[in-house]
Predicted model as a PDB file, atoms N, CA, C, CB and O in Angstrom, pLDDT in the B-factor column:
MODEL        1                                                                  
ATOM      1  N   UNK A   1     -74.776 131.909-164.861  1.00 54.00           N  
ATOM      2  CA  UNK A   1     -74.772 132.887-163.786  1.00 54.00           C  
ATOM      3  C   UNK A   1     -73.872 134.052-164.195  1.00 54.00           C  
ATOM      4  CB  UNK A   1     -74.294 132.249-162.444  1.00 54.00           C  
ATOM      5  O   UNK A   1     -72.917 133.877-164.952  1.00 54.00           O  
ATOM      6  N   UNK A   2     -74.184 135.212-163.695  1.00 77.00           N  
ATOM      7  CA  UNK A   2     -73.446 136.409-164.056  1.00 77.00           C  
ATOM      8  C   UNK A   2     -72.204 136.612-163.226  1.00 77.00           C  
ATOM      9  CB  UNK A   2     -74.320 137.597-163.930  1.00 77.00           C  
ATOM     10  O   UNK A   2     -71.747 135.717-162.515  1.00 77.00           O  
ATOM     11  N   UNK A   3     -71.676 137.797-163.333  1.00 88.00           N  
ATOM     12  CA  UNK A   3     -70.429 138.131-162.656  1.00 88.00           C  
ATOM     13  C   UNK A   3     -70.640 138.861-161.341  1.00 88.00           C  
ATOM     14  CB  UNK A   3     -69.575 138.965-163.554  1.00 88.00           C  
ATOM     15  O   UNK A   3     -69.708 138.957-160.542  1.00 88.00           O  
ATOM     16  N   UNK A   4     -71.821 139.371-161.096  1.00 92.00           N  
ATOM     17  CA  UNK A   4     -72.095 140.081-159.853  1.00 92.00           C  
ATOM     18  C   UNK A   4     -72.485 139.057-158.792  1.00 92.00           C  
ATOM     19  CB  UNK A   4     -73.221 141.152-160.046  1.00 92.00           C  
ATOM     20  O   UNK A   4     -73.386 138.252-159.027  1.00 92.00           O  
ATOM     21  N   UNK A   5     -71.835 139.066-157.636  1.00 94.00           N  
ATOM     22  CA  UNK A   5     -72.189 138.120-156.577  1.00 94.00           C  
ATOM     23  C   UNK A   5     -73.638 138.328-156.107  1.00 94.00           C  
ATOM     24  CB  UNK A   5     -71.220 138.268-155.387  1.00 94.00           C  
ATOM     25  O   UNK A   5     -74.125 139.456-156.042  1.00 94.00           O  
ATOM     26  N   UNK A   6     -74.302 137.234-155.787  1.00 93.00           N  
ATOM     27  CA  UNK A   6     -75.710 137.279-155.406  1.00 93.00           C  
ATOM     28  C   UNK A   6     -75.928 137.915-154.024  1.00 93.00           C  
ATOM     29  CB  UNK A   6     -76.286 135.876-155.421  1.00 93.00           C  
ATOM     30  O   UNK A   6     -76.927 138.607-153.828  1.00 93.00           O  
ATOM     31  N   UNK A   7     -75.022 137.697-153.069  1.00 94.00           N  
ATOM     32  CA  UNK A   7     -75.217 138.230-151.711  1.00 94.00           C  
ATOM     33  C   UNK A   7     -75.444 139.746-151.704  1.00 94.00           C  
ATOM     34  CB  UNK A   7     -74.007 137.891-150.842  1.00 94.00           C  
ATOM     35  O   UNK A   7     -76.374 140.211-151.045  1.00 94.00           O  
ATOM     36  N   UNK A   8     -74.634 140.524-152.409  1.00 95.00           N  
ATOM     37  CA  UNK A   8     -74.898 141.968-152.421  1.00 95.00           C  
ATOM     38  C   UNK A   8     -76.233 142.322-153.082  1.00 95.00           C  
ATOM     39  CB  UNK A   8     -73.774 142.689-153.139  1.00 95.00           C  
ATOM     40  O   UNK A   8     -76.863 143.316-152.720  1.00 95.00           O  
ATOM     41  N   UNK A   9     -76.658 141.514-154.042  1.00 96.00           N  
ATOM     42  CA  UNK A   9     -77.943 141.755-154.694  1.00 96.00           C  
ATOM     43  C   UNK A   9     -79.071 141.615-153.660  1.00 96.00           C  
ATOM     44  CB  UNK A   9     -78.156 140.765-155.887  1.00 96.00           C  
ATOM     45  O   UNK A   9     -79.986 142.436-153.607  1.00 96.00           O  
ATOM     46  N   UNK A  10     -78.986 140.564-152.847  1.00 95.00           N  
ATOM     47  CA  UNK A  10     -79.966 140.365-151.788  1.00 95.00           C  
ATOM     48  C   UNK A  10     -79.978 141.516-150.801  1.00 95.00           C  
ATOM     49  CB  UNK A  10     -79.692 139.074-151.061  1.00 95.00           C  
ATOM     50  O   UNK A  10     -81.040 141.938-150.345  1.00 95.00           O  
ATOM     51  N   UNK A  11     -78.790 142.029-150.467  1.00 96.00           N  
ATOM     52  CA  UNK A  11     -78.709 143.168-149.539  1.00 96.00           C  
ATOM     53  C   UNK A  11     -79.351 144.415-150.144  1.00 96.00           C  
ATOM     54  CB  UNK A  11     -77.240 143.460-149.169  1.00 96.00           C  
ATOM     55  O   UNK A  11     -80.003 145.188-149.443  1.00 96.00           O  
ATOM     56  N   UNK A  12     -79.164 144.603-151.431  1.00 97.00           N  
ATOM     57  CA  UNK A  12     -79.779 145.762-152.096  1.00 97.00           C  
ATOM     58  C   UNK A  12     -81.294 145.682-151.966  1.00 97.00           C  
ATOM     59  CB  UNK A  12     -79.367 145.829-153.595  1.00 97.00           C  
ATOM     60  O   UNK A  12     -81.951 146.671-151.641  1.00 97.00           O  
ATOM     61  N   UNK A  13     -81.841 144.505-152.219  1.00 97.00           N  
ATOM     62  CA  UNK A  13     -83.299 144.335-152.125  1.00 97.00           C  
ATOM     63  C   UNK A  13     -83.761 144.535-150.681  1.00 97.00           C  
ATOM     64  CB  UNK A  13     -83.724 142.928-152.635  1.00 97.00           C  
ATOM     65  O   UNK A  13     -84.785 145.173-150.436  1.00 97.00           O  
ATOM     66  N   UNK A  14     -83.002 143.989-149.726  1.00 97.00           N  
ATOM     67  CA  UNK A  14     -83.369 144.161-148.313  1.00 97.00           C  
ATOM     68  C   UNK A  14     -83.287 145.628-147.899  1.00 97.00           C  
ATOM     69  CB  UNK A  14     -82.454 143.311-147.412  1.00 97.00           C  
ATOM     70  O   UNK A  14     -84.146 146.110-147.160  1.00 97.00           O  
ATOM     71  N   UNK A  15     -82.272 146.335-148.364  1.00 97.00           N  
ATOM     72  CA  UNK A  15     -82.136 147.763-148.052  1.00 97.00           C  
ATOM     73  C   UNK A  15     -83.300 148.567-148.623  1.00 97.00           C  
ATOM     74  CB  UNK A  15     -80.809 148.305-148.598  1.00 97.00           C  
ATOM     75  O   UNK A  15     -83.638 149.637-148.116  1.00 97.00           O  
ATOM     76  N   UNK A  16     -83.907 148.040-149.682  1.00 97.00           N  
ATOM     77  CA  UNK A  16     -85.056 148.707-150.287  1.00 97.00           C  
ATOM     78  C   UNK A  16     -86.356 148.349-149.577  1.00 97.00           C  
ATOM     79  CB  UNK A  16     -85.155 148.345-151.760  1.00 97.00           C  
ATOM     80  O   UNK A  16     -87.423 148.851-149.931  1.00 97.00           O  
ATOM     81  N   UNK A  17     -86.262 147.481-148.573  1.00 97.00           N  
ATOM     82  CA  UNK A  17     -87.444 147.148-147.779  1.00 97.00           C  
ATOM     83  C   UNK A  17     -87.948 145.729-147.939  1.00 97.00           C  
ATOM     84  CB  UNK A  17     -88.530 148.068-148.120  1.00 97.00           C  
ATOM     85  O   UNK A  17     -88.930 145.354-147.299  1.00 97.00           O  
ATOM     86  N   UNK A  18     -87.301 144.928-148.779  1.00 96.00           N  
ATOM     87  CA  UNK A  18     -87.726 143.539-148.959  1.00 96.00           C  
ATOM     88  C   UNK A  18     -87.431 142.717-147.711  1.00 96.00           C  
ATOM     89  CB  UNK A  18     -87.031 142.917-150.179  1.00 96.00           C  
ATOM     90  O   UNK A  18     -86.324 142.772-147.174  1.00 96.00           O  
ATOM     91  N   UNK A  19     -88.410 141.962-147.253  1.00 96.00           N  
ATOM     92  CA  UNK A  19     -88.197 141.135-146.064  1.00 96.00           C  
ATOM     93  C   UNK A  19     -87.751 139.734-146.450  1.00 96.00           C  
ATOM     94  CB  UNK A  19     -89.475 141.066-145.222  1.00 96.00           C  
ATOM     95  O   UNK A  19     -86.803 139.198-145.878  1.00 96.00           O  
ATOM     96  N   UNK A  20     -88.435 139.145-147.418  1.00 96.00           N  
ATOM     97  CA  UNK A  20     -88.073 137.824-147.905  1.00 96.00           C  
ATOM     98  C   UNK A  20     -87.831 137.939-149.402  1.00 96.00           C  
ATOM     99  CB  UNK A  20     -89.183 136.764-147.584  1.00 96.00           C  
ATOM    100  O   UNK A  20     -88.581 138.609-150.112  1.00 96.00           O  
ATOM    101  N   UNK A  21     -86.784 137.285-149.873  1.00 96.00           N  
ATOM    102  CA  UNK A  21     -86.388 137.429-151.272  1.00 96.00           C  
ATOM    103  C   UNK A  21     -86.152 136.047-151.864  1.00 96.00           C  
ATOM    104  CB  UNK A  21     -85.116 138.313-151.407  1.00 96.00           C  
ATOM    105  O   UNK A  21     -85.387 135.256-151.312  1.00 96.00           O  
ATOM    106  N   UNK A  22     -86.792 135.757-152.964  1.00 97.00           N  
ATOM    107  CA  UNK A  22     -86.555 134.474-153.622  1.00 97.00           C  
ATOM    108  C   UNK A  22     -85.248 134.538-154.404  1.00 97.00           C  
ATOM    109  CB  UNK A  22     -87.735 134.104-154.558  1.00 97.00           C  
ATOM    110  O   UNK A  22     -84.781 135.615-154.775  1.00 97.00           O  
ATOM    111  N   UNK A  23     -84.675 133.383-154.644  1.00 94.00           N  
ATOM    112  CA  UNK A  23     -83.449 133.332-155.440  1.00 94.00           C  
ATOM    113  C   UNK A  23     -83.725 133.822-156.854  1.00 94.00           C  
ATOM    114  CB  UNK A  23     -82.874 131.901-155.470  1.00 94.00           C  
ATOM    115  O   UNK A  23     -82.870 134.436-157.492  1.00 94.00           O  
ATOM    116  N   UNK A  24     -84.935 133.542-157.335  1.00 96.00           N  
ATOM    117  CA  UNK A  24     -85.305 134.023-158.665  1.00 96.00           C  
ATOM    118  C   UNK A  24     -85.292 135.541-158.750  1.00 96.00           C  
ATOM    119  CB  UNK A  24     -86.673 133.503-159.044  1.00 96.00           C  
ATOM    120  O   UNK A  24     -84.877 136.112-159.758  1.00 96.00           O  
ATOM    121  N   UNK A  25     -85.749 136.187-157.688  1.00 97.00           N  
ATOM    122  CA  UNK A  25     -85.744 137.654-157.661  1.00 97.00           C  
ATOM    123  C   UNK A  25     -84.313 138.176-157.662  1.00 97.00           C  
ATOM    124  CB  UNK A  25     -86.504 138.182-156.422  1.00 97.00           C  
ATOM    125  O   UNK A  25     -84.000 139.135-158.368  1.00 97.00           O  
ATOM    126  N   UNK A  26     -83.448 137.551-156.879  1.00 96.00           N  
ATOM    127  CA  UNK A  26     -82.033 137.959-156.852  1.00 96.00           C  
ATOM    128  C   UNK A  26     -81.400 137.773-158.220  1.00 96.00           C  
ATOM    129  CB  UNK A  26     -81.250 137.154-155.793  1.00 96.00           C  
ATOM    130  O   UNK A  26     -80.678 138.651-158.694  1.00 96.00           O  
ATOM    131  N   UNK A  27     -81.661 136.648-158.855  1.00 96.00           N  
ATOM    132  CA  UNK A  27     -81.088 136.373-160.172  1.00 96.00           C  
ATOM    133  C   UNK A  27     -81.605 137.347-161.222  1.00 96.00           C  
ATOM    134  CB  UNK A  27     -81.399 134.944-160.593  1.00 96.00           C  
ATOM    135  O   UNK A  27     -80.852 137.800-162.084  1.00 96.00           O  
ATOM    136  N   UNK A  28     -82.903 137.668-161.145  1.00 97.00           N  
ATOM    137  CA  UNK A  28     -83.485 138.606-162.104  1.00 97.00           C  
ATOM    138  C   UNK A  28     -82.859 139.994-161.966  1.00 97.00           C  
ATOM    139  CB  UNK A  28     -85.006 138.691-161.911  1.00 97.00           C  
ATOM    140  O   UNK A  28     -82.519 140.631-162.962  1.00 97.00           O  
ATOM    141  N   UNK A  29     -82.709 140.458-160.716  1.00 97.00           N  
ATOM    142  CA  UNK A  29     -82.099 141.775-160.502  1.00 97.00           C  
ATOM    143  C   UNK A  29     -80.641 141.767-160.934  1.00 97.00           C  
ATOM    144  CB  UNK A  29     -82.210 142.192-159.026  1.00 97.00           C  
ATOM    145  O   UNK A  29     -80.154 142.749-161.493  1.00 97.00           O  
ATOM    146  N   UNK A  30     -79.950 140.681-160.684  1.00 97.00           N  
ATOM    147  CA  UNK A  30     -78.540 140.565-161.093  1.00 97.00           C  
ATOM    148  C   UNK A  30     -78.410 140.715-162.601  1.00 97.00           C  
ATOM    149  CB  UNK A  30     -77.946 139.210-160.642  1.00 97.00           C  
ATOM    150  O   UNK A  30     -77.509 141.407-163.076  1.00 97.00           O  
ATOM    151  N   UNK A  31     -79.295 140.078-163.363  1.00 96.00           N  
ATOM    152  CA  UNK A  31     -79.251 140.182-164.825  1.00 96.00           C  
ATOM    153  C   UNK A  31     -79.514 141.611-165.282  1.00 96.00           C  
ATOM    154  CB  UNK A  31     -80.275 139.231-165.461  1.00 96.00           C  
ATOM    155  O   UNK A  31     -78.833 142.128-166.168  1.00 96.00           O  
ATOM    156  N   UNK A  32     -80.513 142.243-164.665  1.00 97.00           N  
ATOM    157  CA  UNK A  32     -80.856 143.625-165.024  1.00 97.00           C  
ATOM    158  C   UNK A  32     -79.688 144.562-164.715  1.00 97.00           C  
ATOM    159  CB  UNK A  32     -82.127 144.086-164.266  1.00 97.00           C  
ATOM    160  O   UNK A  32     -79.335 145.410-165.536  1.00 97.00           O  
ATOM    161  N   UNK A  33     -79.093 144.410-163.536  1.00 97.00           N  
ATOM    162  CA  UNK A  33     -77.984 145.284-163.139  1.00 97.00           C  
ATOM    163  C   UNK A  33     -76.767 145.088-164.036  1.00 97.00           C  
ATOM    164  CB  UNK A  33     -77.600 145.023-161.682  1.00 97.00           C  
ATOM    165  O   UNK A  33     -76.098 146.058-164.395  1.00 97.00           O  
ATOM    166  N   UNK A  34     -76.476 143.841-164.399  1.00 96.00           N  
ATOM    167  CA  UNK A  34     -75.343 143.591-165.296  1.00 96.00           C  
ATOM    168  C   UNK A  34     -75.568 144.236-166.647  1.00 96.00           C  
ATOM    169  CB  UNK A  34     -75.113 142.090-165.467  1.00 96.00           C  
ATOM    170  O   UNK A  34     -74.660 144.865-167.193  1.00 96.00           O  
ATOM    171  N   UNK A  35     -76.770 144.090-167.198  1.00 96.00           N  
ATOM    172  CA  UNK A  35     -77.052 144.672-168.506  1.00 96.00           C  
ATOM    173  C   UNK A  35     -76.973 146.191-168.436  1.00 96.00           C  
ATOM    174  CB  UNK A  35     -78.437 144.231-169.010  1.00 96.00           C  
ATOM    175  O   UNK A  35     -76.403 146.831-169.320  1.00 96.00           O  
ATOM    176  N   UNK A  36     -77.549 146.766-167.378  1.00 97.00           N  
ATOM    177  CA  UNK A  36     -77.511 148.219-167.217  1.00 97.00           C  
ATOM    178  C   UNK A  36     -76.060 148.713-167.095  1.00 97.00           C  
ATOM    179  CB  UNK A  36     -78.331 148.645-165.974  1.00 97.00           C  
ATOM    180  O   UNK A  36     -75.682 149.706-167.716  1.00 97.00           O  
ATOM    181  N   UNK A  37     -75.260 148.013-166.295  1.00 96.00           N  
ATOM    182  CA  UNK A  37     -73.863 148.415-166.102  1.00 96.00           C  
ATOM    183  C   UNK A  37     -73.078 148.317-167.410  1.00 96.00           C  
ATOM    184  CB  UNK A  37     -73.199 147.542-165.022  1.00 96.00           C  
ATOM    185  O   UNK A  37     -72.220 149.154-167.693  1.00 96.00           O  
ATOM    186  N   UNK A  38     -73.378 147.299-168.195  1.00 97.00           N  
ATOM    187  CA  UNK A  38     -72.704 147.156-169.487  1.00 97.00           C  
ATOM    188  C   UNK A  38     -73.096 148.297-170.429  1.00 97.00           C  
ATOM    189  CB  UNK A  38     -73.045 145.793-170.127  1.00 97.00           C  
ATOM    190  O   UNK A  38     -72.248 148.838-171.138  1.00 97.00           O  
ATOM    191  N   UNK A  39     -74.367 148.656-170.436  1.00 98.00           N  
ATOM    192  CA  UNK A  39     -74.835 149.764-171.275  1.00 98.00           C  
ATOM    193  C   UNK A  39     -74.195 151.087-170.852  1.00 98.00           C  
ATOM    194  CB  UNK A  39     -76.367 149.876-171.206  1.00 98.00           C  
ATOM    195  O   UNK A  39     -73.754 151.868-171.695  1.00 98.00           O  
ATOM    196  N   UNK A  40     -74.148 151.328-169.556  1.00 98.00           N  
ATOM    197  CA  UNK A  40     -73.518 152.548-169.038  1.00 98.00           C  
ATOM    198  C   UNK A  40     -72.034 152.558-169.420  1.00 98.00           C  
ATOM    199  CB  UNK A  40     -73.688 152.647-167.487  1.00 98.00           C  
ATOM    200  O   UNK A  40     -71.502 153.588-169.835  1.00 98.00           O  
ATOM    201  N   UNK A  41     -71.386 151.434-169.281  1.00 98.00           N  
ATOM    202  CA  UNK A  41     -69.958 151.346-169.606  1.00 98.00           C  
ATOM    203  C   UNK A  41     -69.707 151.622-171.082  1.00 98.00           C  
ATOM    204  CB  UNK A  41     -69.411 149.965-169.235  1.00 98.00           C  
ATOM    205  O   UNK A  41     -68.761 152.328-171.433  1.00 98.00           O  
ATOM    206  N   UNK A  42     -70.548 151.070-171.943  1.00 98.00           N  
ATOM    207  CA  UNK A  42     -70.384 151.333-173.381  1.00 98.00           C  
ATOM    208  C   UNK A  42     -70.505 152.822-173.684  1.00 98.00           C  
ATOM    209  CB  UNK A  42     -71.426 150.547-174.196  1.00 98.00           C  
ATOM    210  O   UNK A  42     -69.724 153.371-174.460  1.00 98.00           O  
ATOM    211  N   UNK A  43     -71.481 153.465-173.070  1.00 98.00           N  
ATOM    212  CA  UNK A  43     -71.664 154.900-173.284  1.00 98.00           C  
ATOM    213  C   UNK A  43     -70.473 155.680-172.732  1.00 98.00           C  
ATOM    214  CB  UNK A  43     -72.969 155.383-172.624  1.00 98.00           C  
ATOM    215  O   UNK A  43     -70.032 156.649-173.350  1.00 98.00           O  
ATOM    216  N   UNK A  44     -69.950 155.270-171.581  1.00 98.00           N  
ATOM    217  CA  UNK A  44     -68.790 155.950-170.992  1.00 98.00           C  
ATOM    218  C   UNK A  44     -67.566 155.805-171.883  1.00 98.00           C  
ATOM    219  CB  UNK A  44     -68.490 155.395-169.593  1.00 98.00           C  
ATOM    220  O   UNK A  44     -66.780 156.744-172.011  1.00 98.00           O  
ATOM    221  N   UNK A  45     -67.395 154.645-172.496  1.00 98.00           N  
ATOM    222  CA  UNK A  45     -66.273 154.436-173.420  1.00 98.00           C  
ATOM    223  C   UNK A  45     -66.400 155.385-174.609  1.00 98.00           C  
ATOM    224  CB  UNK A  45     -66.224 152.959-173.908  1.00 98.00           C  
ATOM    225  O   UNK A  45     -65.415 155.990-175.033  1.00 98.00           O  
ATOM    226  N   UNK A  46     -67.617 155.515-175.147  1.00 98.00           N  
ATOM    227  CA  UNK A  46     -67.839 156.443-176.257  1.00 98.00           C  
ATOM    228  C   UNK A  46     -67.484 157.870-175.856  1.00 98.00           C  
ATOM    229  CB  UNK A  46     -69.298 156.376-176.728  1.00 98.00           C  
ATOM    230  O   UNK A  46     -66.852 158.600-176.620  1.00 98.00           O  
ATOM    231  N   UNK A  47     -67.896 158.261-174.650  1.00 98.00           N  
ATOM    232  CA  UNK A  47     -67.603 159.619-174.183  1.00 98.00           C  
ATOM    233  C   UNK A  47     -66.101 159.853-174.040  1.00 98.00           C  
ATOM    234  CB  UNK A  47     -68.298 159.880-172.846  1.00 98.00           C  
ATOM    235  O   UNK A  47     -65.597 160.911-174.418  1.00 98.00           O  
ATOM    236  N   UNK A  48     -65.395 158.878-173.500  1.00 98.00           N  
ATOM    237  CA  UNK A  48     -63.942 159.016-173.344  1.00 98.00           C  
ATOM    238  C   UNK A  48     -63.260 159.104-174.709  1.00 98.00           C  
ATOM    239  CB  UNK A  48     -63.367 157.829-172.536  1.00 98.00           C  
ATOM    240  O   UNK A  48     -62.375 159.935-174.915  1.00 98.00           O  
ATOM    241  N   UNK A  49     -63.676 158.245-175.635  1.00 98.00           N  
ATOM    242  CA  UNK A  49     -63.089 158.274-176.982  1.00 98.00           C  
ATOM    243  C   UNK A  49     -63.364 159.613-177.652  1.00 98.00           C  
ATOM    244  CB  UNK A  49     -63.647 157.122-177.848  1.00 98.00           C  
ATOM    245  O   UNK A  49     -62.488 160.172-178.312  1.00 98.00           O  
ATOM    246  N   UNK A  50     -64.578 160.127-177.484  1.00 98.00           N  
ATOM    247  CA  UNK A  50     -64.921 161.420-178.067  1.00 98.00           C  
ATOM    248  C   UNK A  50     -64.022 162.526-177.508  1.00 98.00           C  
ATOM    249  CB  UNK A  50     -66.400 161.751-177.802  1.00 98.00           C  
ATOM    250  O   UNK A  50     -63.689 163.482-178.208  1.00 98.00           O  
ATOM    251  N   UNK A  51     -63.636 162.384-176.245  1.00 98.00           N  
ATOM    252  CA  UNK A  51     -62.755 163.370-175.608  1.00 98.00           C  
ATOM    253  C   UNK A  51     -61.284 163.098-175.926  1.00 98.00           C  
ATOM    254  CB  UNK A  51     -62.969 163.367-174.091  1.00 98.00           C  
ATOM    255  O   UNK A  51     -60.408 163.817-175.446  1.00 98.00           O  
ATOM    256  N   UNK A  52     -61.005 162.070-176.726  1.00 98.00           N  
ATOM    257  CA  UNK A  52     -59.633 161.767-177.110  1.00 98.00           C  
ATOM    258  C   UNK A  52     -58.864 161.021-176.034  1.00 98.00           C  
ATOM    259  CB  UNK A  52     -58.913 163.030-177.450  1.00 98.00           C  
ATOM    260  O   UNK A  52     -57.634 161.069-176.012  1.00 98.00           O  
ATOM    261  N   UNK A  53     -59.562 160.338-175.146  1.00 98.00           N  
ATOM    262  CA  UNK A  53     -58.906 159.599-174.060  1.00 98.00           C  
ATOM    263  C   UNK A  53     -59.162 158.114-174.184  1.00 98.00           C  
ATOM    264  CB  UNK A  53     -59.387 160.097-172.700  1.00 98.00           C  
ATOM    265  O   UNK A  53     -60.173 157.686-174.741  1.00 98.00           O  
ATOM    266  N   UNK A  54     -58.227 157.329-173.653  1.00 98.00           N  
ATOM    267  CA  UNK A  54     -58.404 155.891-173.526  1.00 98.00           C  
ATOM    268  C   UNK A  54     -58.885 155.538-172.125  1.00 98.00           C  
ATOM    269  CB  UNK A  54     -57.096 155.157-173.844  1.00 98.00           C  
ATOM    270  O   UNK A  54     -59.496 154.491-171.913  1.00 98.00           O  
ATOM    271  N   UNK A  55     -58.605 156.419-171.176  1.00 98.00           N  
ATOM    272  CA  UNK A  55     -58.964 156.187-169.781  1.00 98.00           C  
ATOM    273  C   UNK A  55     -60.407 156.611-169.525  1.00 98.00           C  
ATOM    274  CB  UNK A  55     -58.007 156.945-168.844  1.00 98.00           C  
ATOM    275  O   UNK A  55     -60.815 157.723-169.861  1.00 98.00           O  
ATOM    276  N   UNK A  56     -61.168 155.697-168.922  1.00 98.00           N  
ATOM    277  CA  UNK A  56     -62.546 156.002-168.542  1.00 98.00           C  
ATOM    278  C   UNK A  56     -62.502 156.645-167.164  1.00 98.00           C  
ATOM    279  CB  UNK A  56     -63.454 154.711-168.548  1.00 98.00           C  
ATOM    280  O   UNK A  56     -61.975 156.061-166.218  1.00 98.00           O  
ATOM    281  N   UNK A  57     -63.051 157.837-167.052  1.00 98.00           N  
ATOM    282  CA  UNK A  57     -63.062 158.557-165.780  1.00 98.00           C  
ATOM    283  C   UNK A  57     -64.429 158.440-165.110  1.00 98.00           C  
ATOM    284  CB  UNK A  57     -62.696 160.038-165.994  1.00 98.00           C  
ATOM    285  O   UNK A  57     -65.425 158.086-165.741  1.00 98.00           O  
ATOM    286  N   UNK A  58     -64.446 158.745-163.829  1.00 98.00           N  
ATOM    287  CA  UNK A  58     -65.708 158.742-163.089  1.00 98.00           C  
ATOM    288  C   UNK A  58     -66.704 159.693-163.744  1.00 98.00           C  
ATOM    289  CB  UNK A  58     -65.478 159.136-161.613  1.00 98.00           C  
ATOM    290  O   UNK A  58     -67.902 159.412-163.783  1.00 98.00           O  
ATOM    291  N   UNK A  59     -66.220 160.800-164.248  1.00 98.00           N  
ATOM    292  CA  UNK A  59     -67.111 161.774-164.894  1.00 98.00           C  
ATOM    293  C   UNK A  59     -67.756 161.191-166.149  1.00 98.00           C  
ATOM    294  CB  UNK A  59     -66.336 163.051-165.252  1.00 98.00           C  
ATOM    295  O   UNK A  59     -68.882 161.556-166.489  1.00 98.00           O  
ATOM    296  N   UNK A  60     -67.054 160.283-166.846  1.00 98.00           N  
ATOM    297  CA  UNK A  60     -67.644 159.619-168.011  1.00 98.00           C  
ATOM    298  C   UNK A  60     -68.807 158.732-167.583  1.00 98.00           C  
ATOM    299  CB  UNK A  60     -66.581 158.785-168.760  1.00 98.00           C  
ATOM    300  O   UNK A  60     -69.857 158.710-168.225  1.00 98.00           O  
ATOM    301  N   UNK A  61     -68.606 158.001-166.488  1.00 98.00           N  
ATOM    302  CA  UNK A  61     -69.660 157.126-165.970  1.00 98.00           C  
ATOM    303  C   UNK A  61     -70.854 157.976-165.540  1.00 98.00           C  
ATOM    304  CB  UNK A  61     -69.137 156.267-164.777  1.00 98.00           C  
ATOM    305  O   UNK A  61     -71.995 157.676-165.894  1.00 98.00           O  
ATOM    306  N   UNK A  62     -70.590 159.032-164.780  1.00 98.00           N  
ATOM    307  CA  UNK A  62     -71.667 159.894-164.294  1.00 98.00           C  
ATOM    308  C   UNK A  62     -72.454 160.508-165.434  1.00 98.00           C  
ATOM    309  CB  UNK A  62     -71.107 160.991-163.412  1.00 98.00           C  
ATOM    310  O   UNK A  62     -73.683 160.559-165.385  1.00 98.00           O  
ATOM    311  N   UNK A  63     -71.756 160.976-166.465  1.00 98.00           N  
ATOM    312  CA  UNK A  63     -72.442 161.584-167.617  1.00 98.00           C  
ATOM    313  C   UNK A  63     -73.219 160.518-168.387  1.00 98.00           C  
ATOM    314  CB  UNK A  63     -71.423 162.292-168.556  1.00 98.00           C  
ATOM    315  O   UNK A  63     -74.328 160.778-168.855  1.00 98.00           O  
ATOM    316  N   UNK A  64     -72.655 159.345-168.519  1.00 98.00           N  
ATOM    317  CA  UNK A  64     -73.355 158.253-169.205  1.00 98.00           C  
ATOM    318  C   UNK A  64     -74.654 157.906-168.502  1.00 98.00           C  
ATOM    319  CB  UNK A  64     -72.464 157.013-169.290  1.00 98.00           C  
ATOM    320  O   UNK A  64     -75.675 157.678-169.150  1.00 98.00           O  
ATOM    321  N   UNK A  65     -74.618 157.866-167.181  1.00 98.00           N  
ATOM    322  CA  UNK A  65     -75.834 157.567-166.395  1.00 98.00           C  
ATOM    323  C   UNK A  65     -76.872 158.655-166.635  1.00 98.00           C  
ATOM    324  CB  UNK A  65     -75.507 157.454-164.869  1.00 98.00           C  
ATOM    325  O   UNK A  65     -78.049 158.355-166.834  1.00 98.00           O  
ATOM    326  N   UNK A  66     -76.444 159.915-166.617  1.00 97.00           N  
ATOM    327  CA  UNK A  66     -77.383 161.021-166.844  1.00 97.00           C  
ATOM    328  C   UNK A  66     -78.001 160.949-168.238  1.00 97.00           C  
ATOM    329  CB  UNK A  66     -76.673 162.369-166.658  1.00 97.00           C  
ATOM    330  O   UNK A  66     -79.192 161.204-168.420  1.00 97.00           O  
ATOM    331  N   UNK A  67     -77.163 160.594-169.223  1.00 95.00           N  
ATOM    332  CA  UNK A  67     -77.661 160.513-170.591  1.00 95.00           C  
ATOM    333  C   UNK A  67     -78.652 159.370-170.766  1.00 95.00           C  
ATOM    334  CB  UNK A  67     -76.506 160.346-171.558  1.00 95.00           C  
ATOM    335  O   UNK A  67     -79.541 159.449-171.614  1.00 95.00           O  
ATOM    336  N   UNK A  68     -78.511 158.318-169.982  1.00 91.00           N  
ATOM    337  CA  UNK A  68     -79.377 157.160-170.118  1.00 91.00           C  
ATOM    338  C   UNK A  68     -80.675 157.309-169.325  1.00 91.00           C  
ATOM    339  CB  UNK A  68     -78.643 155.919-169.675  1.00 91.00           C  
ATOM    340  O   UNK A  68     -81.603 156.517-169.492  1.00 91.00           O  
ATOM    341  N   UNK A  69     -80.736 158.303-168.479  1.00 87.00           N  
ATOM    342  CA  UNK A  69     -81.941 158.492-167.649  1.00 87.00           C  
ATOM    343  C   UNK A  69     -83.085 159.060-168.432  1.00 87.00           C  
ATOM    344  CB  UNK A  69     -81.646 159.396-166.482  1.00 87.00           C  
ATOM    345  O   UNK A  69     -84.163 159.276-167.880  1.00 87.00           O  
TER     346      UNK A  69                                                      
ENDMDL                                                                          
END                                                                             
C-alpha cells in the first residue's frame, strides 16, 4: 500500500461525480497519484538545483507541473 490515505482518494473520485467506488479503483488512483507526485517532485528538485537552491519552493512545483503537461 502507498503513502497516500485511501479516504481522500475516494473523496476525490466522489467530487468528480463518482457515486460508487470500488476499492480497486481507489487503489489504482492512489498509485497513479503517487507516481505523478514523485515525478513532479523530481522535476521540482532539478529546477531548484538549477537555480542554486536546496529549498523547493511552491514556484518550483508549479513550474514542474506546467513542464509535465
